[in-house]
N, C-alpha and C positions, 0 to 999 in steps of 0.2 A: 488758264480758265479754269482747269480742275481745282485750284485754290479756294479761286472764287465759288464756286459751288460749294465746297465744305467750309467756308466763309458763312456762307448765306444759310446753310443747314444747322451750322452752328447756333446762329441768330435764332431760326426758327424753334429750334431746342429749348432755347433759353428763353424764349417769348411763352411757350407752351409748357412750363417746366412740370406740370401736375404728369400730363400725359406722357411728357419725356421720362420722369422717375418711373414711372406704371412700366412703358415700354422695355428700359433698361434692366429694371429690376427682375421682372417676368422673364426676360430673353436671359440673364444670367442665372436666375434659380435652374431654368431648365439645361443650359450649358454647365453648369456646374457638377448637374446629377449624371450628365453623359460623359461629362469626364470622369466622374468616379468609377460612374460603371464601366468605361472602355478601359479602365486602368484594371478593375478588378477581372475584366473579362481576358485582356491582355494576358494577365499573370495565370489564369486558367488554362489558356491554349498554348504559351508559353512552356508548362509542365516539364520537367526533364527533360528540356533542349540544352540544359548547362552540359549536358555530356554528346560528346563529338560522335559517338556512335548510335544515337540517340533513333536514328530510322532504321537500325539493324540489329538492336537490342529485342527481347523478349524472354516473355515468362511462361513456362511450362505449366498448363492448367488441366487438370484431369477433371473428366466426367465420368460419372457412376450412376449405375441404377440402385437405388435404396430406398427402401421404404414405398416402390410402386412407382415412385417418378424418377428422372434424371437429378444429378446434383452436382454442380462443377465448383471447385477451390482449388487454388494453388498450391496444396501437400502433396506431394508425392512420395515415392519409395526411394531408399537409398539407391541400390542397383542401376536407378535409371539412368544416372551419368554416366556411368561407364558405359552402358548399353548405346547410349548417343553418339559417344565418343567412338566406340569401336564399331556400329554397324551402321552407323548414319554421319559419319566423318567429313562425308563429303559435302553435306549440309552447313557446315558449321564452321565458323573461324575458332571460338570458344564455347564450350561446353563447362559451365559454374554452379557447383553444386555451394548451398547455404544452409546455414540454421536459420531459425527465428531470429527476427529482431528482439533485443531485451536488454535487461539493466543487470549488469555483472558489477563487482565489488573491484575495482583496480587498487593499488597500493604500491605506495613509492615510499620507503623509508616508514614514519609513523604516519603517514597522509593515508587515507581511506576513504574513496569517493566511487559513488553508483555511478556508474556512465552506462550510456544506451551505447550497444556495439551489437556484432554480429560475425560468426566465424564462416568464412570465403575460402573458396578455392582460391590458389595463385593466381590464377588468371583474372580473377574477379576487379582488380584494381585496375588494371588495363584495358579491361573490355570496359569497364565504367568512367575511365581516360579522368581520374581523380589527376587535380592539380597539387603536383607534391611541390612543397617547397624545401623540404630536408630531407636527404636519404634516397632511396630509390622507388620504382612504381614495382618491383619486382621484391618489395620487402618481404612479402610472405612465403618466400622459398624456404627459410628456416623455418621448421616445425615448431620452433620455440621462439617466433617472432611476435612484435605488435606494430600495427601501424596506428597513429594518434592522428586526430583533427588537431587544427593549432590551437583552437581554445582549449582543450584539454588539456595539450601539452604546455599550455600557458599555464594551466589548474595545475600543475605536479610541478613542473621546473622553472617557472617565472622565466628571465631572459637567460636561464642555463641552458647548454644545448641538450638537449634530450636524444639525439641518436648514439646507441649504444648503451643506455641506461637500462638498468635492470628493474624489473617491475615484477608483479604477481597478478594473476586474474584469480579472483574468487579465493584469494589466498593460500592458495594450494598451485597454480600454475605458474612458474618462473619463466618470464618471457622478458625479449630484449627488442628495446626500440629501434625500427631500421626505418622508419620514416614518418616523416610529418606530412601531412594535408590537406590544404586549404577546406573551411567549412565550407559544406554543398550550402546553397542558396536553400532558402525556406519551400520555393517551388520546386522541389525535386521531391520522388519517394524517398530518397535515403538522406533526408534532410537532417535526421536525429540520428544519424550514425554518429556516435563520437569515436568510437575505434574497430578497426578492422584485426582478426586473428585468424589464424593458418585455419583450414578446414581440418588438415592433419592432428593440429593438436584436439581440436573438437571430439574426433575419430577416439584418440586415445585416452581424453579425459574422462569420457561418458561410460561406465562397462554396458550401460541398455544397447550401445549402439553398433556393439560387436554382435548383438544380435540380428539387427536391424540389416546388417549389411549384406547379408542372401537374402533378405525377407521381403517379396514385393508386395504384400498385404499389409506393410506397416508404412502408412503414410505421414510421416514426421519430417520432413525435409522439404526446401525449394528449390527448384533446380533453375538457372537464366542461361540464356545463349545469344550469341550474337549469331547470324547468319552469314553465309559467304555473299558473296558480290552478285554471285551469278544467277540467285535464287531468291525467291521472295516468301512472307510468312503464308501465302494462301499454299503454296507449294509446299513447301516445309510440313506446315500442318497435316496436309492429307499424308506425306510419305511417313510420318511418323506415328501417324494416328492410332497403330495395333501394336507399336512398341512393346509396352506392358502386357496387353493383351497377348502376344505371342507367347511371353515367358510363364504366364501363370499358368496353373494346375488346370485341368478340368473344370473342377469343383469351382474354383475362382472366375473362368469363364464367366460365370453367369451375371457379375457385375458387369460384364461389356464397359472395361474401362477403355474411355477414349481420350487421348491425346492431342493438345492443339497448343499453339506457341503462340501465346498475347503478345502483340507488340507493343511494346514500351509508350509509347504516342496514345494508346489505349488505358493506360493501365489507370491515370488519374479521373481519365472524365466516360469513358465506357469501362466499365468494371462489375456491372451488373448482368449476370447471367438466368436465363431460364431454357430447360431445356438441351442445353448443352450448346447456345447461341446466347450471345451479348444483345442484350437488350436495351441497354442504356446506362443510365449512370449519375452522373454530377453533369453530363451534357445538356442534361435536363433544363439544369437550374441556371447555367450560361446562357442557353436559348433561350431562356424565362428572361432573365435579368436583360440581355441584349434586346428583347423586344419592351420590355420596361423602358429601359432607358431611350430608345428609339420613342416611343408613345410621350413620356416627360418632356423630351424635347421638340416634338411637335406639340405638344399643348402650347410650349411657350413661344415655338414658331407661331403658331395660331394666334396667339395673343397680340404679336407684333404685327400681323398679317391686319389682323381686327383692327386695333386701333390704329394702324399706319391708313386703311381705307377710309374708315371713319372721319378721323382727323381732316381727310385730304379733301375732301367733298367739301369742307369750309373755305377752300382755297379756291373755290372756283371765279372768283372776281380775280384774284390774282393772276392766276392763268389767263382770262380773258384781255386783262392791262396789258400783261406781259406780249401775248400775242399782238394785241392791236400796235404796241410800240416795233412790233418787226422781228420780236423773239420765236424763232424758227422752233417746231416740234422736237425736233432733236433735242435741242438746247433744254426744255422743260423735260423731257426723259431722263436726261442725264442729271437735272436737277433733284428730282425726287428719288433716282435711284442712288444718288451720291448721300442725300439725309439717311435712306435708309442702313446704305453700306455703314455709314457712320455710328450710327445706334447700335447695329450689331457687332461692330468693333469696339465701341466700347463695352458693351456686353462682354464680350470674350473677355476682356482685360479683368472686369469685376467678378467673372465665371472662375477665371484660373486662384483669383486671389479668396474667393469662398471654398474653393475646391480645397485649396491648403489650408483652410481655418477647419472645414471638415473633415479632413484626412486622418487625423489622428485618432477621433471618434468611429470613424468607418473602420479603420483597418483593427480597430479593437471588435468592434461588433462582426467584421467579417472573417476576422484571425489570419489577416494579412499584414506585409511589410512595405505597404506599395508605398513610393514616392513620386510626387511631380517630377516631370521630367523636364527641368528648368533648363539644362543643357542641351537639349536634343532638338536639333534643327527640324526634323520631322515634325516633332510635335509641335511645335509654333507655327510651322508652315500649313500642316494640315487645319489648326484651329482658325487661323486667319484666311485659308481658302474656303474653310465653312463659313465663316462669317461674312466671307464675301457673295457667295452664293445664296444665305440664310436674307441677306440685305437685298438681293438683285430679285429674289423671289419674293420677297416681302414686298418692295415697293414697285415690282411690276405691273400691278393693277392699278396702284394709281396715279403711273409713270402715262401707260397706254390711255388710261382711260380717259383721265381731266387733262389731258394733251390732246385730247380729239373734240375739247367741247368748241363750238362755235361764239367767239368773242362778242360778237352782237348780239347775241343772245343772252351771254350771260351779264354784260354790261346794262342791257334792259330791265333786267328783271327777270325774265318771262324765264327763266333756264329754271326746270324742276327735275331734279335727280329720280330715275325712274322709278315705278314700281318695283321691280325685281333686282334693283341695287343692293338693298338691304338682304338679298338671297342667300348670296356667298358669306356673308357674315354669320346666317342663321345656322347654315349646313355646319361651319365650323365651331360654333357655338357649342350644338349637339356631338359634335365629335369629340371636343373637349370636355364637356359633363359624364359624356359615355365611360372616356377612359376612367375620371375621375371616380365614378360610382362601379366601375367594374374593379379597382385596386381597392378600394374600401370593401366591397363584398369578400374580394380575396384574402385580407387581410382579415377580417374574421373568423372566416373560414380555417387557414392556417392554425390561427392561436386557439380557434376550437377544438381542432384535431390534436394538438399538442395538449391540450387540458384534459381532453377525453383520454390520453394515453398515459399522461402522469396519473390521473385518477384510479388506474386499472389496479386493482390488489395484486401486491407483489408477492405475497406467500410466507414473507417472512418479517419484521421489525427492524427497520434500519437505521432508527436513530442510537446514536453514540454506539456507533458498531465500526472498529477500526480493525483494519486488516493490515499486515506484515508480511513481506516475502520473503520467507527463507532464502536469501540470495548465496550464501556461502554453506559450506559443509559445517560450519559452527555452529549454527543453529539447530542441527540435527541431534537428538537425542537429550535437550536440552529443554522437554515439554513439562515433565514433570518437575523441575525446578523451576522455571517460569511460574507454573498455576502455582505452585505454594507459596512462591512468593509474591506474586503480583495479588493473591487471595488475602495473604496475610496485612499487605499492606493497605486493602482495601484498595486499591486502584481499579478494579474488575469486579463483576458480578460472578462472571464465567469466561471460558477461553477455550478453544478447540486448534483444532489444525484441518486441514480439505487439499487437494488437490490441484482446484481452481480457486482463484478468486472469487468473491462472491457476486459479482458482475460480470462473469464471462465465464464459459466452460470451455476447457480446452482439451479435452479429449472424448471423442464418440467411438466406441465399439460397437463390432457385428458378431455374427455368430451366435449370437446369445436365442436358447429354445426352450419352450415351454411348452405344456400340455396344449394341444388344439390349435398349436401355431402351424400355418399353410407352408409347407417345404419349400415351394416355389418363390414365396416371399423373401427377398432377402431385406432385411431390417437393420439398422443401427439405431442406438440409443446413447445419448448424452449421459457418459459415466463419470461421477464425483467419487473420489475415494475420501470419508472421513475420519475424525475419531469420535469417541465418545460422546462428548459434550457437544457437540456441533448442532444438534437439535436445539439445546436449551440455549447456548450461544445466540443463535438467530431467532430464537422462539417461533420456530415455524409449527404448521397444525397440523396436528395428528390427525387424520379423518377416519382411521381405520387402525387394527394393531395396538402396536407400541412403538416407542423410540428404542434406539439402542442403548442398552445398559450393561454395565458393568459386572450386575448380577447375574448375567447370561453368560458362561463361558462358551456357548455355540456363537454368541454373534460375531466370530469370526468369519463364517458363512452366511453368516445374515443378511440382508439387502432391503431397503427401504424403496419404495416407488413412488414415485409423483402421481396425480389425478391423469395427469395427460398418457403415464405410460399404460395405467389401466383400462383407459378406453382404449387404446390403441392395440392392445394385445385382447382386448374382448373377454377378460377374465371376469366372472360374475362374483367369485369367494377369493379373492387374491391373496389374502394374508393366510399362511400353510401353504402356498403353493411353490413348487420346487422349479429354479431355474436353471440351465446348464448353458457354461459361457466355458470352452478352453478346457473340455471335458471334467468340468468340475463341480458341484452341484450348491445351488445356494438356496435358502429357503427365504420366503417373503416374510418378514414379522411386522410390519407397519406400511402405509399408506400416508402421504402428507399432501397438502396443498400444492398447487402449482408456484412454484417459485422462478420469478423472472429473472435469469441471469445474464441471458441473453439479450436479445434485441427486445423491447418491451413494445415494438410496432409490429410483431410477428407472435404467431401462437405458441406458448411453449412447447418444447419437445420434449417427447418421452425422456423420463429420466430414470438413472440408476443409481442409488446410493451405497456404496460398499463400505463396509468396516476396514482401516488400512492403517497402520502407525508409518509405514514406510515409503508409500504412494504420495503422502503430502508435499506440499511446497508454500502452503499461507499459512499464516497463524491469526485465528479470528478474535479478538476480545471485545466483550460487553461492558462499557464503561461503567462503572457506579455509579448509579442516578442520583446518591447521595452528597456526591461531591461535585464539584465544579469539574468542566471538561478539561480547562486547562491543568487544575491539580492533579487529574487521572495523569493527564500527559505526562507531566512530569515525574511522578512516580514511576510510570512504565519505561521512561526513558531510562532513570536511574537503576531499575531492576537491570533492563536490557545490557545497561553497559556496564555493569556488575557480572553478568554473565555469559554475555557475547562481547567481548571489549574490543574486538577486532573488525567488528562489522558497524557500519553506520546504522544510526537508528533512524529509520525513515517509515513511513505510513502513511496510511489513506485511510479516508473515511467512505463506509461503504455509498452513504447518501451523497456525497460528493462524484463518485464515480459513476451511480446509477444517473444522476442528473445531468452528467457530459453525453450521456446517451442521447440526448434531446439538442445537445448543442446546434447541429444543421440544421433541426427544424426550427430551432428559434433561432438562428441567426436568419433564416427565412423569412421568419415572419418579420423581426425588428425591420430587417432592410424593407420589405413589401411595406412596413409601416412608416417607415423613414419616407419612402420614393410617393406612397399615397397621402400622406401629408403633406408632401412638397407640391404633387400633383392638383390637391386642393386647392393649393396656396394661390399656384400660377392661375387656375381656373377661376380662384375670385379675384385675385387683379384684374383678369380680363372681362369680368361681371361687371366688377368696379369700376372699371374705363367705359366699358361699354353703357353702364347706365349713366355717368357722369355726361360722357357723349350725348345720350338720347333726352336727357334731363334738361343738356345745354341747348339742344337744338329744338326743343319744345319749350323755350322760355315764355315766346309770347304767345303762344297756343295756351299754355296755362296759366299768365296773365289773364289773357281774355275770360278765359272760363271763370277764372275766379271772381272775374267783375259781375258776371252772371250768375254768380250765385251757388259754384261748386264748392264742395266740399274738400277738406284735405285727405278724407278718405275715398271718394270719389275719384280724384285726383292721383291716390295710389294707385287705387285699379286699375286707373285707366293705362300708368306707365310700367306696372307689374307684371300684368297679364301674359303678356308676351314671352317675357323672361321664364316665368312658371311653365309656359307650354314646352316651350322649348326644354327646359332643364326635365321637366314628363317626358317627352320626348327619349331625351336621352337615359332615363332610367328603364324605358321599356326594350330601348336597343341593347343596353349593356345587360341588361336579368340572363336574358337567355344565353348570352356568349359566355357570361361568368360561370352560369352553372356548366356548360359542355364541359370548361377548360378544368373547374376544379374537381368536376366529377371524375375525370380523365388523371386529374393529379390525387385523388383519393383512391384510386386502383391501385397506386403503388405500394397500398399499406393492407396488408390482411386485416390488421387492426384496426378500424378507421372508425369515426364517426360519420355522421350523417349532414347534409347540407341542411340548415335550417330553413325556414320560409321568413324568421325575423330578421336573419343577415341583411335579406333583400329589401325589408321594411327599413330596416337601420339605416343601410345605405341612401335610399329615395326619401325618405325623411330627413335624413343629416342634408343631402344635396339642397331638398328646398328649403331648409331651414335655414342654410347659409346662404342662399340667393335670396330670400325674401329679407331677410335682416341688411344685406348689404345694397337691395334695391331700395329698400324702404328709407335708407338711410338718405340717398340720394335723391328721393321722390319727397320727403318732409322741409328735404334742405332747397330744394326748387321752388314746392309750392308757399313755403314759407317767406319768398321773397316777395317786395310789395309789387303791386302791378304796376304802379305809376314807373316805378325802374325796370320792368321785365318787356313795359312796351315802347321805352324811349329808342327812339333809332340813333343808329351809330351816328 
């Protein structure tokens, strides 16, 4: 019997090819989008679950009061690790100190490669449960050892066994390979870590750390921990809250340092802090796209239900005849449901193929490495279960409604569809277009916010501005030689050095005082150390005073402030004012426009630029505008290879790094555009199908009206009015909802645009235009049919 149901269902689909194609295409599109979003959401929710101790690992977060507000970050002092082990040991299995992740030059023989790595305590690999392929997970016990990822080991040693091979870090630290671990998945916090070196080696290799060992005010490190089985994160956080506060001086207690252990499960998705509390993060986008995925799928299901119910009303006579010859109602219900389930299953198969085709593009936009789970039984089981439920839901109305018809009434021709029979379809059309219009408005606002921030003045000229990190000791002391040779070759117009890249701030300093400062206010300033030609290199804008100059021998104690610092300090005439920091006086010689070096979505922080040739880590080069970029790069590489032969020549462009700051927002915008576009396509398919059905249903009416003299315009107005009204209702429903959610989204940005009225007008106008075009095509087509043909009875 079931086989017969599906055979009849297939024949009905073949008989009504146009509606079948619309049904399958619309549902397949919605399912494909849902599959892509579901894969993305699953990848985000499973972030860091690669680590077996995922549920017990945390990172210490420190909250302090700066500039009159609480600020939280993962930077902690060196002594904290020993303090937690000694006085809170019953809370933890492991307490692991670590450096910041960063690029270092690894060397083996003549091969020098920059690799991203970290210095970490000996228990780090065990806590993270690395998958050791060769060697031992305790490989960092030897202070002169190194653990390599599989890809790094392959790059250096090929098929040769790397264990016990000797390498160097930054050309000066000899280490022995003690382990090779499997590369970490892309959806882990440590995905880019290509090597791990001992914390003990880090301590002895950096002279400044010897001063930080007992310094509770130097927050330059990270601390990770795994809690014991008998406790939880809330309890541990309460217990360690004052671990630092109890150790600092009375003067330092003013910062009210509070510690929290942030669970690994929240590192990726819930990492936005305000007033010492987690208030959100990427979880907001996970929720957003989950909702969008459900709504896009809902649109497709609405189409499916609308067209299924609309088409089913034409089968009233079929129902009447089948009931007359003895077909029970249960059989009719099963027939309608089987047809609906068949369409849903076919749509699911097409959806999987479509998702596979779209996945490479989706991965590129989303920054992921997602794959279709071809061999996963759960994937196919859930997919077909969903298809079954969708088919049953969409087919339930025609199945139960049509099977209830009185056969005598239907066959006598006196059967009429009730006046309210089309009401469910109208409601669904309103829901459908409401979602589409809201997505269109959202897309406009997201891109407007990105454009608004991109157009913000950055305070310096990013064009042809190159940055080179000084990764090894070979870079230091070579500045004058590099500058002379590069300018002689005409490769650069100017170059300088700085302690931070031009697109980041690596240091903040507190304890700075000036005349008129409130003694009770605890402040910190973004601090950048630069060399003389920094201003000329970046072409910053002097607002008051002068730039650093070699002509002034006193510039070793000179500083330049940005405008945000002058405003923050409340100094009326900053040039000539003396600042005090670390018991040393500095005199302000100039004020420059705010340089956006950190997030472009936040106000620029108060910043001090110090003159210093020893605290620098980056070389900044302004390429010669008279030569092509490639020509300049070739000349620069030639000089660097000659002056610093043992370090790989690697560079970044300031405009590329600045553009990367918009990656997340642009990703959201592109995905929103993609989803909005598909939502519109699905909605259009629905309108097209319904308009075709309405035109076909009223063919005789149109023929009679033409006979009595109705014009094509009058017929168009007759058929399009209802659709236009439904779309207008959708627009009025969508607009306040879109405004509410978009206004809340914009509140996440301190530097934000507004929601323009024309975004709503454009969305409404676009929805109306699309609807009018689709309905007009069907109306004109129906109106052009010869009345003789349309009035002929079957």
